[in-house]
N, C-alpha and C positions, 0 to 999 in steps of 0.2 A: 271821391269814389274808391269801392273796392277795386280791386283788381288783381292781376295772376301775373306772375315773372314765363315766359317760355324762351326759351331758347329758341336760335335763328332756324335750326331745323324745322321745331315745331311751327314756328308762323309758316315761313316755307308752305306744309305740309295744308294747313290750312288755306292760306293765298290760294294755293293752285287746286283744292278741290273746290273753292266759291267759284274759280273760272268754268269749271265744270259744269257749275249748279247742282254740285254733291258734296253736303258739309259731314263731318265729322260725325254727327250722329244722324246722319242717312236723309236729313230734311233738303228740300229744294231752296233756292235763295228767298223765295215768296212764303214759307209754312209758317206758322207757328207753332210751340210746343204744345203739349195738352196743359190746359190752365183749369184748379181747382176753383171753384165760385161758391159762397155759401155767402148767405143774406142771413141777417136779424141775428147776430151770432153776440151780440152786447146788450145785456136788458135793458142796463140803464141809461139808453139812448133814445133818440127820436127814430134814426136807422141805421145801420150798420151792414156790413160785408167786408170777407175776407177770401184773398184772392190770393192763391200758391201758385205760381209760376215754377215748378221744377226747386229749384233753390232760391227764390223768389219768394219774400212771405212779406205778403201786407195786408195790415187790418185797417178799416177807417169806420170812426165813427162820427156821427153826423147828432149834432144837438140844438131841439130850436129853443130861442127864449126872444123874449119883445123885448124892441129896441127902439131907439128913433129911428127915421127915414132920415139919411142922408138930404144936406142941404139942395144938392143940387138934381137930385133925383127925391122929391117928396114923396112920390104916389109907388115907390117902389120896395120892398124890403132887399136883402144883401145879404153873401155870403163871406165870411171869414175863413182862410185856411192857416193851420199850425203842422208842420210837419215835425215830427219826431225820429232821429235816426238813432234809436238804439241796437243795430248792428253787434253781434259777435265781432265785427271786422275791425281791426287796431285802426287801421285806417280812419275809421268813422268815431273816433272816441276823439271828444275835446271839439278845437275849433273846425278840423275837418268836416266833422259831422253837422257842428252848425252853418256852415257854408254850404253843402249840399242842403239841407230843411230847407236854407232859406232860397236856394236854387229852385227846389223842388215847388217850395209855394209861391215864388214867385211866377214861374211856369204856368203854374192850375191858376192863377189870376189873371193873366194873359190868356189863357184857353177858354177862360169863361167871361170873357169882357163882350164877347159877342151877343149882339143883343139878343137872340133869337135861341141863346142854349140853353137858360131857366128862365120861364114865368114868370120875373122879379115882381109883376104887378100883382101877382094874384098873393103874393107873401105880405102884400099892404092891409093892415086893419083897418086903420084912419090917415089919410093924406097928412103929412108932415107932423103927426104926432104919434103915432103906434104904429110898428110891423114886428115882422119877423127877423130874426137872423139867424142864419145857420151857419151854424160854429162846425166847419170839417176840419176834425183833426185824422191827420194820417200819423202811422204808427209802420217803420219799418223794420219788422222783424228780424229780416234775415235777406242780405245783399246775395242775389246770384246772378245777377245780369239784367236787363234789359229793366230798370225800375219805372223807370216815368211809362211805358204801357199798361205795366201793371198796376200801376198808381190809378191812373186814368180809366181802367174795369173796375178799382175797386171802386174809386170814387162817383161812378156813373151806376152801379151795383147798390151802394150807400143811398143813393139818391131814389132812385126807385123804389125803395125800400122804407123811406122815410114817409113817416105818417106824423101831418100835424094837427095839433087842434081845433077844432071850430071855435071860434070866438065868435061874439055880438057885441056890437057897440050902442049901447042905450045914454039916452039924455035925459034930464027930468025936465022940470017947467022952468028951472033956473040957468038951464043951458050946460051944467056940467054932465060931465062924458063919463060913463064906468063902461070897463069892459065886463060882459059875462064869460065864462067859462063853460063850455059844453058838460054836463055830468056824465055821460056816456063816454068811456072811454074809446070806443069804435065811431063815434063822431068824427071826422076828420079829416082834413082834406090830405090828399097825394098830390105828387109833383109829373109832371108830365115830360119825361127823359125820349122822347122821340130825336129832341136837337140837339141832346147832349155831346158834344162830341170824343170821341176817343184819341189818345196820340198814337201813332204808327212811328215807330222808329229805324232809319233806313241807316244802316253803318257803311260805308266804302269801304272795302276790302278791294286792292289790285282796282282793277276796271269794272269792276261791278256791284252791286250792292244787295244788303240781306237786311231780312226784319228779324225783329227778336233775337240779335245777338245774344251769345253766351259770355261767362266771364272771357274764356279765351280770345273768341272772336274779336271782342272788345278790343283786343289785348294786341290786336292786329289791323286795326283801323285807325286811320289818322284824323276822322270827319265823322258827322253823323250830323244828318237833318231829322228833327222833331218835327211831326208834321200832324197838327191837329184835325181829324175828318167824323162829319156826321154822318148817320146814316145813310144820304143821300151821296153821300161822295163829296161833298161841297167841304174844300179847306179853307178853314176859320183861322189857323196860325201856323206860323213855321218858325222854325231858329234852330240855326245852322250850331253845333258843338263841337269842339276838337279842336285841335292847333291845326291839324291841315286846311286845304283848300279845297275847293268844288268847282269844278267849270260850270255856265250856265245849260252845256246837253247835259249833262251828270244831274245835273237840279232838275231838267224836266222829266227826265227817264223818274228820278225817285220821285216828285211829284203824282206820277201818272201811275206806278206803282203804290204810293201809299195811297191812293184814292181809290184802287182794286180791294187793296189788303184790308184797308178800312171799313171797305162797305160788308165784304165778307166778317170779319169778325162783328162788325154791330150785329149782323144776322146772329151769329151763333152765341153772341152774349143775348139777346134779348128771347131767343130759342128756352136757354139754360134758367133765366130769371123768370117766362113764363110757364114753364114747366115747375118750377119749384114754390112758385105762388099756388100752382093747381093745386097743390099735393094738401096745402095747408097746414093745420096744426099737428096731423098724421104724418110730417116728413121726418125722418132720422135725425137729427140736429148733431153735426162734429164738433163745432166750435171753435175758438182759435188757439185753445191748447190740445185740439186733438193731432 
């Protein structure tokens, strides 16, 4: 993961500021930076979104393709995640980028392993034979800290934007089944993203923890807790990262903070998505090259 080199004096300045609930950029410990969210930015996908969190830039594209249900879940579709770390950072070139991409993909699989996150049964076309497979491609354009949170926001926005064509299963007299695709491009189904969780990363700095850490703050943190939170504040998964340790009291405090911040994050994101959709085709598009 991209990092910065700080002197001991700079680290001390950041740590002391966090203890006073005053970070270098003026935020409190539980404040997010302003994020830019735009959906429908890639034309040849079923759904897409771009999230820019200051220096962190994420692009997510979702392709819906027909596949065969998994043996253990014959009446459900499924999601596949692929993460490409093409950041300009030298640390993310070659094996370093591959390891980070695999780590992010595994984290997303774990977050979406919760049964209620996405209604996978709605992706089933014909039990045991046909289903929709959603291929979620995540492209890390620029790494400026807090990438897990930014990626989860982009994935939820892209799922909200996803349109899946409606199909019908027709059966002839001989029992042969055929799939008929609707001719109307607007005749499609939408996914319910109300229960899709977002990741909140809490970084332990000194005796306190912060959300949405910058690269400089990440350099001062020895341990972080990744918490996936639904819009109702329910925690669906947790993951500890970093070489440092976390005591039980700190973990409980971070879980409570993650729930508070996560609920606020969902409300703000849903408001932006609803406002953007209400504009329809008249909204100005910036695109991921903007």
